[in-house]
C-alpha positions as CSV (number, residue, x, y, z in Angstrom):
1,M,7.9,-3.5,8.7
2,R,6.4,-2.2,11.9
3,Y,9.9,-1.9,13.4
4,V,11.1,0.2,10.5
5,A,8.0,2.3,10.6
6,A,8.4,2.9,14.3
7,A,12.0,3.9,13.7
8,L,10.9,6.4,11.1
9,L,8.3,7.8,13.5
10,A,10.8,8.1,16.2
11,A,13.2,9.9,13.9
12,L,10.4,12.2,12.7
13,G,9.5,13.0,16.3
14,G,13.1,13.9,17.1
15,Q,13.7,10.8,19.3
16,D,16.6,8.5,19.3
17,I,16.2,5.2,17.5
18,N,16.6,2.8,20.4
19,A,14.7,-0.3,21.6
20,A,12.8,1.5,24.3
21,N,11.5,4.2,22.0
22,L,10.5,1.8,19.3
23,K,8.8,-0.6,21.7
24,K,6.8,2.4,23.1
25,I,5.7,3.3,19.6
26,I,4.8,-0.2,18.6
27,T,2.9,-1.1,21.7
28,A,1.0,2.2,21.5
29,G,-0.3,1.0,18.2
30,G,-1.6,-2.2,19.8
31,A,1.0,-4.5,18.2
32,D,3.2,-7.1,19.8
33,V,7.0,-6.7,19.9
34,D,9.4,-9.4,18.9
35,A,12.6,-8.6,20.8
36,A,14.9,-10.3,18.3
37,E,13.4,-8.3,15.4
38,L,13.4,-5.1,17.4
39,D,17.1,-5.6,18.3
40,K,18.0,-6.3,14.7
41,V,16.4,-3.1,13.4
42,V,18.0,-1.0,16.1
43,A,21.4,-2.6,15.4
44,E,21.0,-1.9,11.6
45,L,20.0,1.7,12.1
46,A,22.5,2.5,15.0
47,G,24.5,5.6,14.2
48,K,22.9,6.2,10.8
49,D,21.1,9.3,9.6
50,V,17.5,8.4,8.6
51,S,17.3,11.2,6.0
52,A,20.5,10.0,4.3
53,L,19.1,6.4,4.2
54,I,15.9,7.7,2.6
55,E,17.8,9.6,0.0
56,E,19.9,6.5,-0.7
57,G,16.8,4.4,-1.1
58,L,15.2,6.9,-3.4
59,E,18.3,6.9,-5.7
60,K,18.2,3.1,-5.8
61,I,14.4,2.9,-6.5
62,S,14.6,5.5,-9.3
63,S,16.5,3.0,-11.4
64,V,13.7,0.4,-11.1
65,P,11.4,0.4,-14.2
66,A,8.0,1.7,-13.4
67,G,6.2,-0.7,-15.7
68,G,4.2,0.2,-18.7
69,G,1.6,-1.4,-20.9
70,A,2.7,-4.4,-22.8
71,A,1.5,-4.8,-26.3
72,P,-1.6,-7.0,-26.4
73,A,-1.3,-10.4,-28.0
74,A,-2.3,-10.5,-31.7
75,G,-5.7,-12.0,-32.3
76,G,-8.9,-10.7,-33.9
77,A,-11.4,-12.6,-31.7
78,A,-10.2,-11.4,-28.3
79,P,-11.3,-7.7,-28.6
80,A,-14.8,-8.7,-29.7
81,A,-15.2,-11.0,-26.7
82,A,-13.9,-8.4,-24.4
83,D,-16.5,-5.9,-25.7
84,A,-19.3,-8.3,-25.2
85,A,-18.5,-8.9,-21.5
86,P,-18.7,-5.2,-20.4
87,A,-22.0,-4.8,-22.3
88,A,-23.5,-7.7,-20.4
89,A,-22.1,-6.4,-17.1
90,A,-23.6,-3.0,-17.8
91,K,-27.0,-4.5,-18.6
92,E,-26.9,-6.5,-15.4
93,E,-26.0,-3.4,-13.4
94,E,-28.9,-1.5,-14.8
95,E,-31.3,-4.2,-13.8
96,E,-29.9,-4.2,-10.2
97,E,-30.2,-0.4,-10.0
98,E,-33.9,-0.6,-10.8
99,D,-34.5,-3.1,-8.0
100,D,-32.6,-0.9,-5.4
101,D,-35.2,1.8,-5.0
102,M,-38.0,-0.8,-4.1
103,G,-40.6,1.4,-5.7
104,F,-39.7,4.6,-3.9
105,G,-38.2,7.5,-5.7
106,L,-35.9,10.0,-4.1
107,F,-38.3,12.9,-4.8
108,D,-41.7,11.2,-4.7
């Protein structure tokens, strides 16, 4: 991922996507460079327009479902148990907040 990010940064900065530029960007961030991975990314992106690749990727990802809430399983006892848990958590939080001030108020 760091190699692709470096390639995008190079393209954004108007530089060529080559091994030297990507290595410079990656090492500036304090990361190590794996020459095999670097060469693979440079070979895959050689001669390609980064803007066109991004547009192509956006078209592909637009067809991916973005999720949505699934209907909860049927059952009467589950919601009651779920309501009891937040109430207990809220009560516990109130008790903790009282202890946080250690007897000193903000405007005392």
